[in-house]
VOMI-255032 format. One record per residue (C-alpha): x, y negated, z. Coordinates in steps of 0.25 Angstrom, whole numbers, plus 5000, padded with zeros to 4 digits. Example, Ala and Ser with C-alpha at 12.3 -4.5 7.8 and 13.67 -1.06 7.14 Angstrom:
2
c1: 5049, c2: 5018, c3: 5031 $
c1: 5055, c2: 5004, c3: 5029 $
// end
This chain:
411
c1: 5000, c2: 5000, c3: 5000 $
c1: 5006, c2: 4986, c3: 4996 $
c1: 5006, c2: 4976, c3: 5006 $
c1: 5003, c2: 4961, c3: 5002 $
c1: 5014, c2: 4952, c3: 5003 $
c1: 5010, c2: 4939, c3: 5011 $
c1: 5016, c2: 4929, c3: 5001 $
c1: 5009, c2: 4917, c3: 5006 $
c1: 5015, c2: 4919, c3: 5020 $
c1: 5029, c2: 4917, c3: 5015 $
c1: 5036, c2: 4904, c3: 5019 $
c1: 5035, c2: 4893, c3: 5009 $
c1: 5049, c2: 4895, c3: 5003 $
c1: 5048, c2: 4910, c3: 5002 $
c1: 5034, c2: 4909, c3: 4996 $
c1: 5039, c2: 4899, c3: 4985 $
c1: 5051, c2: 4908, c3: 4982 $
c1: 5042, c2: 4920, c3: 4980 $
c1: 5033, c2: 4912, c3: 4971 $
c1: 5045, c2: 4907, c3: 4962 $
c1: 5048, c2: 4922, c3: 4960 $
c1: 5034, c2: 4925, c3: 4955 $
c1: 5031, c2: 4926, c3: 4940 $
c1: 5023, c2: 4915, c3: 4934 $
c1: 5010, c2: 4923, c3: 4933 $
c1: 5012, c2: 4927, c3: 4947 $
c1: 5013, c2: 4913, c3: 4952 $
c1: 5000, c2: 4909, c3: 4944 $
c1: 4993, c2: 4921, c3: 4950 $
c1: 4997, c2: 4918, c3: 4964 $
c1: 4993, c2: 4903, c3: 4962 $
c1: 4978, c2: 4906, c3: 4960 $
c1: 4976, c2: 4914, c3: 4972 $
c1: 4974, c2: 4902, c3: 4981 $
c1: 4976, c2: 4887, c3: 4983 $
c1: 4988, c2: 4890, c3: 4992 $
c1: 4995, c2: 4899, c3: 4982 $
c1: 4993, c2: 4889, c3: 4971 $
c1: 4999, c2: 4879, c3: 4979 $
c1: 5012, c2: 4887, c3: 4981 $
c1: 5013, c2: 4891, c3: 4966 $
c1: 5011, c2: 4876, c3: 4962 $
c1: 5024, c2: 4873, c3: 4970 $
c1: 5032, c2: 4881, c3: 4960 $
c1: 5029, c2: 4869, c3: 4950 $
c1: 5026, c2: 4878, c3: 4938 $
c1: 5023, c2: 4870, c3: 4926 $
c1: 5014, c2: 4872, c3: 4914 $
c1: 5015, c2: 4865, c3: 4900 $
c1: 5001, c2: 4867, c3: 4897 $
c1: 4988, c2: 4875, c3: 4899 $
c1: 4978, c2: 4880, c3: 4889 $
c1: 4964, c2: 4885, c3: 4892 $
c1: 4957, c2: 4894, c3: 4881 $
c1: 4942, c2: 4897, c3: 4883 $
c1: 4938, c2: 4909, c3: 4875 $
c1: 4924, c2: 4914, c3: 4879 $
c1: 4924, c2: 4920, c3: 4893 $
c1: 4939, c2: 4918, c3: 4894 $
c1: 4948, c2: 4906, c3: 4898 $
c1: 4962, c2: 4908, c3: 4895 $
c1: 4972, c2: 4899, c3: 4902 $
c1: 4986, c2: 4898, c3: 4895 $
c1: 4998, c2: 4891, c3: 4902 $
c1: 5010, c2: 4887, c3: 4895 $
c1: 5024, c2: 4883, c3: 4900 $
c1: 5034, c2: 4878, c3: 4890 $
c1: 5026, c2: 4883, c3: 4879 $
c1: 5026, c2: 4897, c3: 4885 $
c1: 5013, c2: 4904, c3: 4889 $
c1: 5015, c2: 4907, c3: 4903 $
c1: 5001, c2: 4911, c3: 4908 $
c1: 4988, c2: 4915, c3: 4902 $
c1: 4975, c2: 4916, c3: 4911 $
c1: 4963, c2: 4923, c3: 4906 $
c1: 4950, c2: 4919, c3: 4914 $
c1: 4937, c2: 4925, c3: 4910 $
c1: 4924, c2: 4918, c3: 4913 $
c1: 4915, c2: 4930, c3: 4912 $
c1: 4908, c2: 4938, c3: 4923 $
c1: 4921, c2: 4945, c3: 4926 $
c1: 4930, c2: 4933, c3: 4929 $
c1: 4943, c2: 4939, c3: 4925 $
c1: 4956, c2: 4932, c3: 4925 $
c1: 4970, c2: 4937, c3: 4919 $
c1: 4984, c2: 4931, c3: 4920 $
c1: 4991, c2: 4934, c3: 4907 $
c1: 5006, c2: 4934, c3: 4904 $
c1: 5010, c2: 4936, c3: 4890 $
c1: 4996, c2: 4940, c3: 4887 $
c1: 4996, c2: 4951, c3: 4897 $
c1: 4987, c2: 4951, c3: 4910 $
c1: 4995, c2: 4950, c3: 4922 $
c1: 4984, c2: 4946, c3: 4932 $
c1: 4970, c2: 4949, c3: 4931 $
c1: 4959, c2: 4946, c3: 4942 $
c1: 4944, c2: 4942, c3: 4943 $
c1: 4939, c2: 4931, c3: 4951 $
c1: 4926, c2: 4924, c3: 4950 $
c1: 4928, c2: 4914, c3: 4961 $
c1: 4936, c2: 4905, c3: 4952 $
c1: 4933, c2: 4899, c3: 4938 $
c1: 4944, c2: 4901, c3: 4927 $
c1: 4946, c2: 4886, c3: 4928 $
c1: 4950, c2: 4887, c3: 4942 $
c1: 4962, c2: 4896, c3: 4938 $
c1: 4966, c2: 4887, c3: 4927 $
c1: 4966, c2: 4875, c3: 4937 $
c1: 4974, c2: 4883, c3: 4947 $
c1: 4985, c2: 4887, c3: 4937 $
c1: 4986, c2: 4873, c3: 4931 $
c1: 4988, c2: 4868, c3: 4945 $
c1: 4999, c2: 4878, c3: 4947 $
c1: 5006, c2: 4875, c3: 4934 $
c1: 5004, c2: 4860, c3: 4936 $
c1: 4996, c2: 4858, c3: 4923 $
c1: 4987, c2: 4846, c3: 4923 $
c1: 4979, c2: 4849, c3: 4911 $
c1: 4975, c2: 4859, c3: 4901 $
c1: 4982, c2: 4858, c3: 4887 $
c1: 4971, c2: 4865, c3: 4879 $
c1: 4958, c2: 4870, c3: 4882 $
c1: 4954, c2: 4880, c3: 4870 $
c1: 4939, c2: 4884, c3: 4868 $
c1: 4938, c2: 4896, c3: 4860 $
c1: 4925, c2: 4902, c3: 4865 $
c1: 4914, c2: 4898, c3: 4875 $
c1: 4910, c2: 4907, c3: 4886 $
c1: 4896, c2: 4912, c3: 4888 $
c1: 4897, c2: 4908, c3: 4903 $
c1: 4896, c2: 4894, c3: 4908 $
c1: 4910, c2: 4888, c3: 4908 $
c1: 4907, c2: 4874, c3: 4910 $
c1: 4911, c2: 4875, c3: 4925 $
c1: 4924, c2: 4881, c3: 4921 $
c1: 4929, c2: 4871, c3: 4911 $
c1: 4923, c2: 4859, c3: 4919 $
c1: 4935, c2: 4861, c3: 4929 $
c1: 4946, c2: 4860, c3: 4918 $
c1: 4957, c2: 4849, c3: 4919 $
c1: 4961, c2: 4840, c3: 4908 $
c1: 4962, c2: 4847, c3: 4895 $
c1: 4972, c2: 4841, c3: 4884 $
c1: 4965, c2: 4847, c3: 4872 $
c1: 4952, c2: 4855, c3: 4870 $
c1: 4953, c2: 4865, c3: 4858 $
c1: 4939, c2: 4870, c3: 4853 $
c1: 4941, c2: 4883, c3: 4845 $
c1: 4927, c2: 4889, c3: 4848 $
c1: 4921, c2: 4900, c3: 4840 $
c1: 4909, c2: 4909, c3: 4841 $
c1: 4910, c2: 4920, c3: 4830 $
c1: 4898, c2: 4928, c3: 4836 $
c1: 4888, c2: 4917, c3: 4837 $
c1: 4875, c2: 4923, c3: 4831 $
c1: 4868, c2: 4910, c3: 4827 $
c1: 4869, c2: 4895, c3: 4825 $
c1: 4860, c2: 4893, c3: 4837 $
c1: 4870, c2: 4901, c3: 4846 $
c1: 4882, c2: 4894, c3: 4840 $
c1: 4876, c2: 4881, c3: 4843 $
c1: 4873, c2: 4885, c3: 4857 $
c1: 4888, c2: 4889, c3: 4859 $
c1: 4893, c2: 4876, c3: 4853 $
c1: 4885, c2: 4868, c3: 4863 $
c1: 4891, c2: 4877, c3: 4874 $
c1: 4905, c2: 4873, c3: 4868 $
c1: 4901, c2: 4859, c3: 4867 $
c1: 4898, c2: 4859, c3: 4882 $
c1: 4911, c2: 4865, c3: 4885 $
c1: 4918, c2: 4854, c3: 4877 $
c1: 4910, c2: 4843, c3: 4884 $
c1: 4916, c2: 4848, c3: 4897 $
c1: 4931, c2: 4850, c3: 4892 $
c1: 4933, c2: 4839, c3: 4882 $
c1: 4932, c2: 4827, c3: 4892 $
c1: 4944, c2: 4834, c3: 4899 $
c1: 4952, c2: 4834, c3: 4885 $
c1: 4957, c2: 4822, c3: 4876 $
c1: 4958, c2: 4831, c3: 4864 $
c1: 4949, c2: 4842, c3: 4857 $
c1: 4954, c2: 4852, c3: 4846 $
c1: 4942, c2: 4858, c3: 4838 $
c1: 4943, c2: 4870, c3: 4829 $
c1: 4928, c2: 4874, c3: 4831 $
c1: 4917, c2: 4871, c3: 4821 $
c1: 4905, c2: 4865, c3: 4828 $
c1: 4891, c2: 4869, c3: 4822 $
c1: 4885, c2: 4856, c3: 4828 $
c1: 4893, c2: 4844, c3: 4823 $
c1: 4887, c2: 4836, c3: 4835 $
c1: 4895, c2: 4845, c3: 4844 $
c1: 4908, c2: 4841, c3: 4836 $
c1: 4904, c2: 4826, c3: 4837 $
c1: 4903, c2: 4827, c3: 4852 $
c1: 4918, c2: 4830, c3: 4852 $
c1: 4922, c2: 4821, c3: 4841 $
c1: 4915, c2: 4809, c3: 4849 $
c1: 4923, c2: 4812, c3: 4861 $
c1: 4934, c2: 4803, c3: 4866 $
c1: 4946, c2: 4812, c3: 4864 $
c1: 4960, c2: 4809, c3: 4861 $
c1: 4960, c2: 4819, c3: 4850 $
c1: 4950, c2: 4828, c3: 4842 $
c1: 4955, c2: 4838, c3: 4833 $
c1: 4946, c2: 4846, c3: 4823 $
c1: 4954, c2: 4858, c3: 4818 $
c1: 4946, c2: 4866, c3: 4807 $
c1: 4933, c2: 4864, c3: 4815 $
c1: 4925, c2: 4866, c3: 4802 $
c1: 4916, c2: 4854, c3: 4805 $
c1: 4913, c2: 4844, c3: 4794 $
c1: 4919, c2: 4831, c3: 4799 $
c1: 4910, c2: 4819, c3: 4794 $
c1: 4911, c2: 4804, c3: 4796 $
c1: 4901, c2: 4804, c3: 4808 $
c1: 4911, c2: 4814, c3: 4815 $
c1: 4923, c2: 4805, c3: 4812 $
c1: 4915, c2: 4793, c3: 4816 $
c1: 4911, c2: 4798, c3: 4830 $
c1: 4925, c2: 4802, c3: 4834 $
c1: 4932, c2: 4796, c3: 4846 $
c1: 4945, c2: 4803, c3: 4847 $
c1: 4958, c2: 4796, c3: 4846 $
c1: 4964, c2: 4808, c3: 4837 $
c1: 4955, c2: 4815, c3: 4828 $
c1: 4960, c2: 4827, c3: 4819 $
c1: 4951, c2: 4834, c3: 4809 $
c1: 4957, c2: 4846, c3: 4802 $
c1: 4946, c2: 4851, c3: 4793 $
c1: 4942, c2: 4850, c3: 4778 $
c1: 4928, c2: 4846, c3: 4782 $
c1: 4929, c2: 4831, c3: 4782 $
c1: 4926, c2: 4822, c3: 4771 $
c1: 4937, c2: 4811, c3: 4767 $
c1: 4926, c2: 4801, c3: 4764 $
c1: 4921, c2: 4802, c3: 4778 $
c1: 4935, c2: 4801, c3: 4783 $
c1: 4936, c2: 4788, c3: 4774 $
c1: 4923, c2: 4783, c3: 4780 $
c1: 4929, c2: 4785, c3: 4794 $
c1: 4941, c2: 4777, c3: 4791 $
c1: 4932, c2: 4766, c3: 4786 $
c1: 4924, c2: 4767, c3: 4799 $
c1: 4938, c2: 4766, c3: 4807 $
c1: 4942, c2: 4753, c3: 4799 $
c1: 4929, c2: 4747, c3: 4803 $
c1: 4931, c2: 4751, c3: 4818 $
c1: 4918, c2: 4759, c3: 4819 $
c1: 4923, c2: 4773, c3: 4822 $
c1: 4933, c2: 4779, c3: 4832 $
c1: 4941, c2: 4767, c3: 4838 $
c1: 4949, c2: 4777, c3: 4846 $
c1: 4955, c2: 4785, c3: 4834 $
c1: 4970, c2: 4785, c3: 4833 $
c1: 4972, c2: 4797, c3: 4824 $
c1: 4963, c2: 4804, c3: 4814 $
c1: 4968, c2: 4816, c3: 4806 $
c1: 4960, c2: 4824, c3: 4795 $
c1: 4966, c2: 4836, c3: 4789 $
c1: 4957, c2: 4842, c3: 4777 $
c1: 4968, c2: 4850, c3: 4770 $
c1: 4964, c2: 4845, c3: 4757 $
c1: 4968, c2: 4833, c3: 4748 $
c1: 4963, c2: 4820, c3: 4753 $
c1: 4957, c2: 4809, c3: 4744 $
c1: 4965, c2: 4797, c3: 4748 $
c1: 4956, c2: 4787, c3: 4740 $
c1: 4943, c2: 4793, c3: 4747 $
c1: 4950, c2: 4792, c3: 4761 $
c1: 4955, c2: 4778, c3: 4759 $
c1: 4943, c2: 4772, c3: 4752 $
c1: 4939, c2: 4758, c3: 4757 $
c1: 4949, c2: 4758, c3: 4769 $
c1: 4958, c2: 4748, c3: 4763 $
c1: 4970, c2: 4757, c3: 4766 $
c1: 4984, c2: 4752, c3: 4764 $
c1: 4994, c2: 4762, c3: 4759 $
c1: 5007, c2: 4765, c3: 4768 $
c1: 5019, c2: 4771, c3: 4762 $
c1: 5021, c2: 4786, c3: 4767 $
c1: 5036, c2: 4782, c3: 4770 $
c1: 5031, c2: 4772, c3: 4781 $
c1: 5036, c2: 4776, c3: 4794 $
c1: 5025, c2: 4774, c3: 4805 $
c1: 5022, c2: 4781, c3: 4818 $
c1: 5008, c2: 4785, c3: 4821 $
c1: 5004, c2: 4786, c3: 4836 $
c1: 4992, c2: 4793, c3: 4841 $
c1: 4988, c2: 4793, c3: 4856 $
c1: 5002, c2: 4787, c3: 4858 $
c1: 5010, c2: 4798, c3: 4851 $
c1: 5016, c2: 4799, c3: 4837 $
c1: 5007, c2: 4806, c3: 4827 $
c1: 5014, c2: 4813, c3: 4816 $
c1: 5008, c2: 4819, c3: 4804 $
c1: 5007, c2: 4834, c3: 4805 $
c1: 5006, c2: 4841, c3: 4791 $
c1: 4995, c2: 4850, c3: 4788 $
c1: 4992, c2: 4860, c3: 4777 $
c1: 5004, c2: 4869, c3: 4781 $
c1: 5013, c2: 4857, c3: 4782 $
c1: 5011, c2: 4852, c3: 4767 $
c1: 5003, c2: 4840, c3: 4771 $
c1: 5010, c2: 4827, c3: 4771 $
c1: 5006, c2: 4812, c3: 4772 $
c1: 5004, c2: 4807, c3: 4758 $
c1: 4997, c2: 4793, c3: 4760 $
c1: 4996, c2: 4783, c3: 4771 $
c1: 4987, c2: 4771, c3: 4773 $
c1: 4984, c2: 4760, c3: 4783 $
c1: 4970, c2: 4755, c3: 4786 $
c1: 4965, c2: 4744, c3: 4795 $
c1: 4953, c2: 4743, c3: 4804 $
c1: 4944, c2: 4731, c3: 4806 $
c1: 4951, c2: 4727, c3: 4818 $
c1: 4965, c2: 4728, c3: 4812 $
c1: 4969, c2: 4741, c3: 4817 $
c1: 4976, c2: 4750, c3: 4807 $
c1: 4976, c2: 4765, c3: 4804 $
c1: 4984, c2: 4774, c3: 4795 $
c1: 4979, c2: 4785, c3: 4786 $
c1: 4988, c2: 4795, c3: 4782 $
c1: 4984, c2: 4806, c3: 4771 $
c1: 4991, c2: 4819, c3: 4769 $
c1: 4993, c2: 4827, c3: 4757 $
c1: 4984, c2: 4838, c3: 4761 $
c1: 4972, c2: 4832, c3: 4767 $
c1: 4977, c2: 4826, c3: 4780 $
c1: 4972, c2: 4812, c3: 4784 $
c1: 4979, c2: 4805, c3: 4796 $
c1: 4973, c2: 4792, c3: 4802 $
c1: 4981, c2: 4784, c3: 4812 $
c1: 4976, c2: 4772, c3: 4819 $
c1: 4987, c2: 4762, c3: 4823 $
c1: 4986, c2: 4757, c3: 4838 $
c1: 4990, c2: 4743, c3: 4834 $
c1: 4978, c2: 4734, c3: 4829 $
c1: 4976, c2: 4720, c3: 4825 $
c1: 4964, c2: 4712, c3: 4829 $
c1: 4964, c2: 4699, c3: 4821 $
c1: 4955, c2: 4688, c3: 4827 $
c1: 4943, c2: 4685, c3: 4817 $
c1: 4941, c2: 4670, c3: 4813 $
c1: 4928, c2: 4663, c3: 4810 $
c1: 4929, c2: 4667, c3: 4795 $
c1: 4928, c2: 4682, c3: 4798 $
c1: 4917, c2: 4681, c3: 4808 $
c1: 4906, c2: 4684, c3: 4798 $
c1: 4914, c2: 4695, c3: 4792 $
c1: 4916, c2: 4701, c3: 4806 $
c1: 4902, c2: 4700, c3: 4809 $
c1: 4898, c2: 4707, c3: 4796 $
c1: 4908, c2: 4718, c3: 4799 $
c1: 4903, c2: 4720, c3: 4813 $
c1: 4889, c2: 4722, c3: 4808 $
c1: 4893, c2: 4731, c3: 4797 $
c1: 4901, c2: 4740, c3: 4807 $
c1: 4889, c2: 4741, c3: 4816 $
c1: 4880, c2: 4745, c3: 4805 $
c1: 4890, c2: 4756, c3: 4800 $
c1: 4891, c2: 4761, c3: 4815 $
c1: 4876, c2: 4761, c3: 4816 $
c1: 4874, c2: 4769, c3: 4802 $
c1: 4885, c2: 4779, c3: 4806 $
c1: 4878, c2: 4782, c3: 4820 $
c1: 4865, c2: 4783, c3: 4812 $
c1: 4871, c2: 4793, c3: 4802 $
c1: 4877, c2: 4801, c3: 4814 $
c1: 4864, c2: 4801, c3: 4822 $
c1: 4856, c2: 4806, c3: 4809 $
c1: 4866, c2: 4817, c3: 4807 $
c1: 4865, c2: 4822, c3: 4821 $
c1: 4850, c2: 4820, c3: 4821 $
c1: 4849, c2: 4829, c3: 4808 $
c1: 4857, c2: 4840, c3: 4814 $
c1: 4849, c2: 4840, c3: 4827 $
c1: 4836, c2: 4840, c3: 4820 $
c1: 4840, c2: 4852, c3: 4811 $
c1: 4846, c2: 4860, c3: 4822 $
c1: 4835, c2: 4858, c3: 4832 $
c1: 4823, c2: 4858, c3: 4823 $
c1: 4818, c2: 4866, c3: 4811 $
c1: 4820, c2: 4857, c3: 4800 $
c1: 4808, c2: 4855, c3: 4791 $
c1: 4806, c2: 4845, c3: 4780 $
c1: 4792, c2: 4843, c3: 4784 $
c1: 4796, c2: 4838, c3: 4797 $
c1: 4789, c2: 4825, c3: 4801 $
c1: 4797, c2: 4814, c3: 4794 $
c1: 4792, c2: 4803, c3: 4804 $
c1: 4799, c2: 4810, c3: 4815 $
c1: 4812, c2: 4811, c3: 4808 $
c1: 4811, c2: 4796, c3: 4804 $
c1: 4808, c2: 4793, c3: 4819 $
c1: 4821, c2: 4801, c3: 4823 $
c1: 4829, c2: 4793, c3: 4813 $
c1: 4824, c2: 4780, c3: 4818 $
c1: 4828, c2: 4785, c3: 4832 $
c1: 4842, c2: 4788, c3: 4828 $
c1: 4843, c2: 4775, c3: 4821 $
c1: 4839, c2: 4767, c3: 4833 $
c1: 4849, c2: 4775, c3: 4842 $
c1: 4860, c2: 4772, c3: 4832 $
c1: 4856, c2: 4757, c3: 4833 $
c1: 4857, c2: 4758, c3: 4848 $
c1: 4871, c2: 4765, c3: 4848 $
c1: 4876, c2: 4755, c3: 4838 $
c1: 4872, c2: 4744, c3: 4847 $
c1: 4880, c2: 4750, c3: 4858 $
c1: 4892, c2: 4752, c3: 4850 $
// end
């Protein structure tokens, strides 16, 4: 019969020496036993470069890196069995069941021991059938949320729609904790995608999302960095968005926009009506985004190169640069410097006219966006019938128009 060794009864120096002789996984396993053991292990000052969380259905994986090396993986199940596994080189070392603690409690405990203040990436692959909001509500700050969700076995569109709403509830909980979101998922309801695009993020990246990106989608964005890697975008809509930017009636926080369509770009269509000034490619300029130097990253297996460069100016004097690649890459940089000339009396009439025109354009765009949302809502929640009461539809349109006028008066 094996006798238990009273480790915690050792003198402090002897206890710390024993902990230093332990393997890394043994220290982590020892730290989650109690608050007292976690306090002792924390004194060893183990450091972690970053921590990733991956949520895949009924399992949450915590991966800890140190100097670009995976040092720990914890598999936490949120089903009825509540199993937990410590992995080393993809082989289980410790396994236990404990329903008294949520998986996030183990995450927070390990992060505290590793002196890690935030989660580097929170990757969503699959949503659990169990209620997970109490788990993710306790998560700390997240550097980036990655949405890779996929439902290959959903039987109908209605079931798909319900799961997407569940995904959106999860995103509404975790996105306020993160300044950036990376999406590779195709939303069936474009209003769900627009709720993300309308958020005040530092960065929104759409990578092969499969959703068509329209002018309305671009117009409602509020991110400082917006990257769209998809063929489903119209160059004419992108041109109209640049025109809205020059009139200062769209995203004023924007610092960088990147569109990759992996196809030839019509320069004349993209620059139509922008009064763009050509800049020699050889001109050495440093573009900064969020305070850091932003360099062009070639796409299309490294064959994409900058072929054209143009400067445009906004109504308030702020400048931006449009760089066009050889294989469908469009980069839009907003310069931090701006000039604000004082208008004289001769320009007051012109200024008043432009102000009225801008308000009308804003009202019209809001009206189009509301109409599109209304048609989607009407067609998905009611059985569409051509013989439907026309007066009721006209009344709905009038209500939408009055709402748009009210919103326009506020902004």
